[in-house]
N, C-alpha and C positions, 0 to 999 in steps of 0.2 A: 578623394573619397568624400566630397562634399555632401553627396546624397546620404551617406551614413550619418554624418553630423546632423543633417536636417531631420533624419528619422529620430535620432537621439533627442533633439530639441523638442520634437512633437511628443515623445514619451514623457519628457519633463513637464511640458505644458499641460498634459492630460492628468498629471498627478500620479503617474504610474512608474516613476523612476525608481530603480532599485540599486542597491550597492552592497558589497560584501562587508560584513561586520566582523570585528575582532570579538568573537563570542566569549573567549576566555577573559578578555578585559572587561566585558560587560557583566558576566555572570560569576566570574572567578571569586569576587569578594563576598558572595552570598547575600547581597542586598536585595536581589530580585528573585522571585520564585518563577521558575521557567514554566511557562504555559504554552510554549510554541514547539516543544520537542516531540518527536515521535517515539520517545522512550516510554511506551505505554505501560510497561510493567515496572518501571523505575529501577531497572537493573544496570543501566548504562554506567552509573557512577558507584556501583556497589563494590566497595573495597573488599568485603569479605568474599564475594564470589570470585573476584579477580585473584585474590590470594589463594583461594582454594584451587582454582584452575592452574595457577603457576606451580603449586606444590604437587599436583597430581601428575605422576610420571607416565600415565597411560595416554597422555595427549602429546603429540609431537610439537614441541615449541622451538625446534632447532632451525627451522627454515623460515626466513623472513621474506622470501620470494620464491615463486614457482619457477621463474626465469624462462618460462616457455608457455606455449598454449598447451591445453590438455592433450591434443592430438599429436604433439611432438614429444617433449619430455616433461611436461608439467603435470601429468596425472598422478600425483603422489598418493600415498596410501591413505592420507586423511580424507581425500575425496571419496575413496572407495568405502571407507568406514562410515562416512556421513550418509552417502547414498544408500548403503545397506541399512542403516538405522531408519532412514525415511521410508524405505520400502517395508520394513517391519511395522512401522507405525501406521502407514496408510494402506498397506496390503497390496501396493502396486509399485512398479519401478519409478525411480526418481532420477532426474538429471540436474546437476548443479551448474549455475551460471554466475557470472561476475557481479550482477546486480539485477534488480527487477526491471530496470530499463533495458538492459541487455536481453533479458528473457522475452519481454513483450515485443520489443522491436525486432527480435530475431525469430521467435517461434511463429508469430502470426504470418509473416510472409513466407516462411518455410512450409507451413501447412496449407496456406490458402493460395491457390493458383487461379488461372483464368477460367477454370471450370467450377470455381467456388463462388458462393455468395456469403458476404459477411453482414450480419445484422448486429450492430453494436449499439448499446445504450448511449444516448446522447451525451451523458456525463462521464463516459469512460475516461480513464486517466490519459494524460498526454502521451505516455509511453506506449499505450495501446493504440492511440490514434496514429502515432508515428509508424508503428508496425503495420497498421492498416494501409497507410499511404505507400509503404514499400511493397505491399502485396499487389499481385496482378488481379486480384479478385474484384468483382463488382461489390460495392458497399452501400448499404442503407443504414443510416443512424436513426433508430426508432426513438420516440419521445421517452424521456426518463421514466423508467419503471411502468411504462404503459404497455401492459401485456395484452390488452385487446388489440392494439395496433400491431404488436409483435405477432400475435396469432394469425392475424390477417395476412401479414407479410410472409410468414412461413407458408401458409396455405396457398398463397398465390404463386410462390416462387420455388418451393421445394422440388417440384417435378421438372423444373427447367435447369437445374444445376446438379453436378455430380455430388457436391457436398455443400451444406449450409452450416455456417458457424455462428452461433449466438454468443456474443462476447459481452461480458459485464464484470463489474467489481462486485464483491459481496457487501462490504461496507464502503461507501463512497467517500473519497478523500476530502472533499470540500464541504459537503452537506451533512456527512455523518449518518445518512439514512442507509437503508439496506435493500438489497434485491430480495425478491421472493423466490428463493431457490426451489422450493417445492413446486411453485407454479412453472418455473422455467424447466425443471426436469419433466413435469407433466407434458408441457408443450413439445419438447424435443423428442419425448418417448413415443409420440404418435408416428414418427417418421424414421425410416432406416438410414437416411442420409443427413440427418440433422444432429449437430454436435454442440456441446455446451462447454465454453471456456470461461472459467471464473478466476479472477484475480483476487487473492485473499491477503493482499499486502497489509491491510489495516485490521485484519481479524486474527491472523496467526498470532498465537501467544495469549490473546485476550478472550477468545471464545472456544467453547468445546471443553469436554471433560479433561482432555489431555492437552488443551491449548492449541489444537490443530486448526482452529478457525470455524467459520460458520458452516462449512461443509460437514465437518464432524458434528457440530452442535445440532444440525438438522438431520443427521443420520443419512446423508446423501453422498458420502464420499465415493461409494462404488458406482454412483449413477452420473457423475460429472466427468466428462471425458478428459478435460485438461484443467488441472488445478495449479495455480501459481502461488507460491508462498515466498514472501520477502523476509530476509534476515536482518535488514538494516533498521527496523523499527522496533517492535516489541522485543525482538530477540537481541537487540543491542549489539549487533554484529554487522556483517556486510555480506552481500551476495543474495542469491535467490535460487529457488528450486522449482522444477516442473514435475508434477505427478501425472503419469500417463500410462499407456500400456507398453508392452515390451517392444513391439515393432515401431511404434511412434518414437520411442526413445532411440532406437537404432537409427531411424531415419533422421532425427534431429542431429545426432552425432555426425551424420554425413552431409547434412544440408543446411544447418542453421549457422549462418555466417557470423553472428555475434558470439558464438562459442568457438567456432573453428579459427577465426582470425583475431584472437585476442589472448594476451598472456593470462594464464590462470591466476586466481587469487592466491596470496601467500598461504601456505599450508597452516601457519599459525592461526590465521583468521578462520580457516575452515575447522580447525581443532576447537577453537572457542565456540563456534556455532554448534558443533556436535555436543560440547559440554552443556551449553544452555538448553538445547532441545531435549537432551536426556533429563533435564531438571524440570521441564515444563509441567508435568503433572503435580509437582510440589508447590506450584505457584497459585493454587486455587484461592487462597486467602487474598492474594494480591488482586485476582480477577474479581472477587466479590467486593472488595473495597472500591475498585474502579467502577463497578456497576452502581454502587450506592452513591458515590459522589457525582457521577454522571446524572443519575436520576434527580438529584437535588438541584443541579443546574438547569436541567430540562424544565423542571417544575417552576423554577424562578422565572425563566425567560417566557414561558407560556403565560404565567401570571401577569407579566408585564405587557402582554399582548404582542410580544415579538414572534415573528415567524420562526418556528423551530421544528424542522422535520426530522432532526437527529434522533436516533434511537441508540446512540453509541457514545463513546468517549470523545469523539470528534464533534465539537459543538460550535456552529457558526453563530456569531451575533451580527445579523445583517444591519449595516449602517446605511448603505445606498451609494453615495458619491465617494470617489476615491479620496479627495482632499479631507472630507469629514472623517473617513476611516483612519487616515494617517494621523489626524489631529487627536482623535480619541485614543488611539493606540499609544501615542506619546504620553498622554495624560495618565493612562492606566499604568504605564511603565514607571512614571514618576511616583506612583503610589506603591510601587514594589512588586508589580507583576509583569513579567516580560511577555508581552503579547505582540503580535505582528499583524499589520493589515494585509489582507489578501485582495488584490485588485485585478481588473481586466489586464491582460487577456486570460488570466488564470480562471476567472469567474466572469459571467456575463456582465455587460455594462449595466450600471445601476444597482448591482448587488455586492459592491465592495463590503468587506466584512472584517471583523476580528475572528480569527480562527482559533478557538480555545481547544487545545490539545491536552486532555487530562492524562495524568499518570497515576499509577497505583501508589507512588510515593507521596502524592498529595493527600492531605488529611481533611476530615470534615470541617475542622476549624479554618484550614486554608480556603476552602470553598465559601464558607460563611464570610470570611474577610473579603474575598474576591467579589462576592455579591454586593457587599456594602459599597465597594468602589464602583462597580458597574452602575449601581443605583444612581450615582451622581452624574453619570455621563451619557447614559443611553435612554 
């Protein structure tokens, strides 16, 4: 397999080499503040919440594995309780998956066949792109948040396909900017065969009155055909859910390979997810703090003349070349802030960056200290 070694050597030469880290060994002593986690509400390390969950007998903590797929013997009661809760919150049926990656890479090819057209935002997440690649549908990736181009593509193509799916994230994972959901709903509403698929991975928990994401925040939950929520980020759990209508849910149970052919998540994890989702309305203060510290960092970066399209808690500091991003990330870590460089192919060539991922557990003083460090290196 010399060709594999050659490919690996090229990755190293380009400055894009990655390796697994012992994160407990790095962060366990508390010397570095974690700025790279997706624990947006800061509840992942909350001992008080964990202890409350363990003490509450209304959640099943007896099963460490489902030991089967949901369609065989793995559909335990905790799944039913969680999906029932999600249906009450969203007003529409829910279907739970093992991860956001499982959901996107399975739901998209299940729904989109050779009679479909997919119009996907250019910066859609890798899991969505992989789902698109598995689908039989024709695909066009429109320029990021370019709704003039999208409108033209829909107008030109809607009459030629049985169904057209517009696919986007609500908050984008690398740039931290947002889709205009009102505009997208307006576009799709002109046609009977155009549907909107929104991945809320980075907004569930942190947006909306009840923490249900940007769809709730914009009052458009009922107008978006497929909503995907991820539990492994702000909810500090694992898994994902799809909000859809009843017959789409039935169809996915029968056609979505990433749900049918995989062991279900352990019921104890599903119980923890239900516990956290029930508490989401109580975390408004956390969401407010996250908004405030994010705004402080946005203002700083723009004042430095740095490109910053972010309107969220995901804040990229664009460096440019991969080697420079790696070097600056290391220097910032030495100053007590655990940040990581994001490099191609995750982002386009020439846009390597530090991806600052803020958490409600960060304080205003933490951000002031971070700014003083960044000031020396960017």
